[in-house]
C-alpha positions as protocol buffer text, in pm:
chain_id: "A"
residue {
  index: 1
  type: MET
  ca { x: -2521 y: 182 z: -1317 }
}
residue {
  index: 2
  type: ASP
  ca { x: -2301 y: 449 z: -1108 }
}
residue {
  index: 3
  type: THR
  ca { x: -1868 y: 445 z: -1221 }
}
residue {
  index: 4
  type: PRO
  ca { x: -1677 y: 233 z: -952 }
}
residue {
  index: 5
  type: ARG
  ca { x: -1436 y: 466 z: -762 }
}
residue {
  index: 6
  type: LYS
  ca { x: -1091 y: 383 z: -644 }
}
residue {
  index: 7
  type: ILE
  ca { x: -1026 y: 476 z: -245 }
}
residue {
  index: 8
  type: ASN
  ca { x: -738 y: 606 z: -76 }
}
residue {
  index: 9
  type: LEU
  ca { x: -720 y: 456 z: 186 }
}
residue {
  index: 10
  type: GLN
  ca { x: -564 y: 733 z: 366 }
}
residue {
  index: 11
  type: GLU
  ca { x: -734 y: 1024 z: 277 }
}
residue {
  index: 12
  type: LYS
  ca { x: -1080 y: 808 z: 415 }
}
residue {
  index: 13
  type: LEU
  ca { x: -871 y: 770 z: 764 }
}
residue {
  index: 14
  type: ALA
  ca { x: -784 y: 1170 z: 767 }
}
residue {
  index: 15
  type: LEU
  ca { x: -1124 y: 1200 z: 796 }
}
residue {
  index: 16
  type: PHE
  ca { x: -1242 y: 1057 z: 1181 }
}
residue {
  index: 17
  type: ALA
  ca { x: -1071 y: 1007 z: 1411 }
}
residue {
  index: 18
  type: ASP
  ca { x: -1285 y: 851 z: 1730 }
}
residue {
  index: 19
  type: HIS
  ca { x: -1184 y: 471 z: 1784 }
}
residue {
  index: 20
  type: TRP
  ca { x: -1298 y: 182 z: 1795 }
}
residue {
  index: 21
  type: SER
  ca { x: -1569 y: 294 z: 1496 }
}
residue {
  index: 22
  type: PRO
  ca { x: -1586 y: 113 z: 1228 }
}
residue {
  index: 23
  type: ARG
  ca { x: -1650 y: 270 z: 885 }
}
residue {
  index: 24
  type: THR
  ca { x: -1813 y: 173 z: 593 }
}
residue {
  index: 25
  type: VAL
  ca { x: -1618 y: 210 z: 267 }
}
residue {
  index: 26
  type: ALA
  ca { x: -1652 y: -47 z: -46 }
}
residue {
  index: 27
  type: ARG
  ca { x: -1921 y: -335 z: -51 }
}
residue {
  index: 28
  type: LEU
  ca { x: -1797 y: -583 z: -211 }
}
residue {
  index: 29
  type: ASN
  ca { x: -2133 y: -864 z: -288 }
}
residue {
  index: 30
  type: ASP
  ca { x: -2256 y: -946 z: 24 }
}
residue {
  index: 31
  type: TYR
  ca { x: -1963 y: -844 z: 214 }
}
residue {
  index: 32
  type: GLU
  ca { x: -1873 y: -454 z: 402 }
}
residue {
  index: 33
  type: ILE
  ca { x: -1499 y: -330 z: 379 }
}
residue {
  index: 34
  type: LYS
  ca { x: -1463 y: -95 z: 688 }
}
residue {
  index: 35
  type: LEU
  ca { x: -1212 y: 103 z: 833 }
}
residue {
  index: 36
  type: VAL
  ca { x: -1112 y: 146 z: 1243 }
}
residue {
  index: 37
  type: LYS
  ca { x: -882 y: 359 z: 1464 }
}
residue {
  index: 38
  type: VAL
  ca { x: -820 y: 122 z: 1720 }
}
residue {
  index: 39
  type: GLN
  ca { x: -622 y: 203 z: 2130 }
}
residue {
  index: 40
  type: GLY
  ca { x: -639 y: 9 z: 2387 }
}
residue {
  index: 41
  type: GLU
  ca { x: -868 y: -311 z: 2516 }
}
residue {
  index: 42
  type: PHE
  ca { x: -1169 y: -381 z: 2351 }
}
residue {
  index: 43
  type: VAL
  ca { x: -1387 y: -572 z: 2497 }
}
residue {
  index: 44
  type: TRP
  ca { x: -1412 y: -1051 z: 2455 }
}
residue {
  index: 45
  type: HIS
  ca { x: -1642 y: -1153 z: 2244 }
}
residue {
  index: 46
  type: THR
  ca { x: -1781 y: -1338 z: 1961 }
}
residue {
  index: 47
  type: HIS
  ca { x: -1894 y: -1374 z: 1558 }
}
residue {
  index: 48
  type: GLU
  ca { x: -2141 y: -1697 z: 1605 }
}
residue {
  index: 49
  type: ASP
  ca { x: -2257 y: -1649 z: 1237 }
}
residue {
  index: 50
  type: THR
  ca { x: -1916 y: -1539 z: 1013 }
}
residue {
  index: 51
  type: ASP
  ca { x: -1582 y: -1502 z: 1053 }
}
residue {
  index: 52
  type: GLU
  ca { x: -1399 y: -1197 z: 1068 }
}
residue {
  index: 53
  type: LEU
  ca { x: -1053 y: -1069 z: 873 }
}
residue {
  index: 54
  type: PHE
  ca { x: -844 y: -815 z: 1031 }
}
residue {
  index: 55
  type: LEU
  ca { x: -588 y: -677 z: 785 }
}
residue {
  index: 56
  type: VAL
  ca { x: -342 y: -413 z: 986 }
}
residue {
  index: 57
  type: LEU
  ca { x: -249 y: -124 z: 802 }
}
residue {
  index: 58
  type: ASP
  ca { x: -46 y: 114 z: 1041 }
}
residue {
  index: 59
  type: GLY
  ca { x: 137 y: 31 z: 1399 }
}
residue {
  index: 60
  type: ARG
  ca { x: 88 y: -271 z: 1659 }
}
residue {
  index: 61
  type: LEU
  ca { x: -253 y: -506 z: 1704 }
}
residue {
  index: 62
  type: THR
  ca { x: -311 y: -754 z: 1967 }
}
residue {
  index: 63
  type: ILE
  ca { x: -575 y: -1019 z: 1870 }
}
residue {
  index: 64
  type: GLN
  ca { x: -665 y: -1146 z: 2202 }
}
residue {
  index: 65
  type: LEU
  ca { x: -756 y: -1558 z: 2173 }
}
residue {
  index: 66
  type: ARG
  ca { x: -840 y: -1807 z: 2434 }
}
residue {
  index: 67
  type: ASP
  ca { x: -542 y: -1981 z: 2369 }
}
residue {
  index: 68
  type: GLY
  ca { x: -271 y: -1740 z: 2307 }
}
residue {
  index: 69
  type: ASP
  ca { x: -217 y: -1441 z: 2130 }
}
residue {
  index: 70
  type: VAL
  ca { x: -217 y: -1323 z: 1728 }
}
residue {
  index: 71
  type: GLU
  ca { x: 38 y: -1049 z: 1734 }
}
residue {
  index: 72
  type: LEU
  ca { x: 0 y: -837 z: 1408 }
}
residue {
  index: 73
  type: GLY
  ca { x: 198 y: -540 z: 1216 }
}
residue {
  index: 74
  type: PRO
  ca { x: 177 y: -386 z: 889 }
}
residue {
  index: 75
  type: GLY
  ca { x: 85 y: -545 z: 578 }
}
residue {
  index: 76
  type: GLU
  ca { x: -18 y: -829 z: 822 }
}
residue {
  index: 77
  type: LEU
  ca { x: -351 y: -1023 z: 828 }
}
residue {
  index: 78
  type: TYR
  ca { x: -565 y: -1280 z: 1008 }
}
residue {
  index: 79
  type: VAL
  ca { x: -891 y: -1428 z: 1047 }
}
residue {
  index: 80
  type: VAL
  ca { x: -1106 y: -1464 z: 1401 }
}
residue {
  index: 81
  type: PRO
  ca { x: -1268 y: -1817 z: 1238 }
}
residue {
  index: 82
  type: ARG
  ca { x: -1636 y: -1806 z: 1277 }
}
residue {
  index: 83
  type: GLY
  ca { x: -1747 y: -1834 z: 1731 }
}
residue {
  index: 84
  type: VAL
  ca { x: -1395 y: -1803 z: 1849 }
}
residue {
  index: 85
  type: GLU
  ca { x: -1386 y: -1574 z: 2189 }
}
residue {
  index: 86
  type: HIS
  ca { x: -1145 y: -1288 z: 2011 }
}
residue {
  index: 87
  type: CYS
  ca { x: -1098 y: -920 z: 2144 }
}
residue {
  index: 88
  type: PRO
  ca { x: -829 y: -677 z: 2026 }
}
residue {
  index: 89
  type: ARG
  ca { x: -627 y: -511 z: 2148 }
}
residue {
  index: 90
  type: ALA
  ca { x: -346 y: -209 z: 2124 }
}
residue {
  index: 91
  type: ASP
  ca { x: -146 y: -5 z: 2282 }
}
residue {
  index: 92
  type: GLY
  ca { x: -102 y: 261 z: 2050 }
}
residue {
  index: 93
  type: GLU
  ca { x: -269 y: 353 z: 1792 }
}
residue {
  index: 94
  type: VAL
  ca { x: -420 y: 134 z: 1469 }
}
residue {
  index: 95
  type: ALA
  ca { x: -515 y: 165 z: 1163 }
}
residue {
  index: 96
  type: ALA
  ca { x: -700 y: -123 z: 993 }
}
residue {
  index: 97
  type: LEU
  ca { x: -962 y: -257 z: 660 }
}
residue {
  index: 98
  type: LEU
  ca { x: -1182 y: -547 z: 829 }
}
residue {
  index: 99
  type: VAL
  ca { x: -1361 y: -733 z: 610 }
}
residue {
  index: 100
  type: GLU
  ca { x: -1717 y: -862 z: 692 }
}
residue {
  index: 101
  type: PRO
  ca { x: -2080 y: -928 z: 588 }
}
residue {
  index: 102
  type: GLU
  ca { x: -2304 y: -653 z: 606 }
}
residue {
  index: 103
  type: GLY
  ca { x: -2464 y: -608 z: 940 }
}
residue {
  index: 104
  type: VAL
  ca { x: -2208 y: -773 z: 1157 }
}
residue {
  index: 105
  type: VAL
  ca { x: -2206 y: -556 z: 1480 }
}
residue {
  index: 106
  type: ASN
  ca { x: -1835 y: -456 z: 1611 }
}
residue {
  index: 107
  type: THR
  ca { x: -1916 y: -581 z: 1956 }
}
residue {
  index: 108
  type: GLY
  ca { x: -2046 y: -935 z: 1825 }
}
residue {
  index: 109
  type: SER
  ca { x: -2267 y: -1079 z: 2171 }
}
residue {
  index: 110
  type: ALA
  ca { x: -2100 y: -908 z: 2382 }
}
residue {
  index: 111
  type: GLY
  ca { x: -2275 y: -606 z: 2287 }
}
residue {
  index: 112
  type: GLY
  ca { x: -2190 y: -302 z: 2593 }
}
residue {
  index: 113
  type: GLU
  ca { x: -2092 y: 91 z: 2487 }
}
residue {
  index: 114
  type: LEU
  ca { x: -1876 y: 5 z: 2230 }
}
residue {
  index: 115
  type: THR
  ca { x: -2119 y: -102 z: 2010 }
}
residue {
  index: 116
  type: ALA
  ca { x: -2065 y: 107 z: 1709 }
}
residue {
  index: 117
  type: VAL
  ca { x: -2388 y: 265 z: 1483 }
}
residue {
  index: 118
  type: PRO
  ca { x: -2350 y: 191 z: 1167 }
}
residue {
  index: 119
  type: GLN
  ca { x: -2137 y: 461 z: 894 }
}
residue {
  index: 120
  type: SER
  ca { x: -2033 y: 506 z: 602 }
}
residue {
  index: 121
  type: LEU
  ca { x: -1763 y: 754 z: 397 }
}
């Protein structure tokens, strides 16, 4: 068994610059811990089978929901319940940590050009 190593999130974030392409930095049971940089507006989508956790590390993120927006700053998190349509938006660059079951597609049921290819750091 490999000895677990600590992960420096800032060092991992420095390894990539592209937006809307989450990078897996750790695994916890059947979950992936991902880092992502976002800017602009994503796509409206749902994840029918899972909740999705957003933890903002840097910047300000808006999780748009059909019945109102959730504004997040550094150190704040929000869990989007399964099946709830949402659309993340960031006016400036945001660094965030996501917690999702392994294999979750970032665009959920919407698909499209912003669908990310799974990558690990």
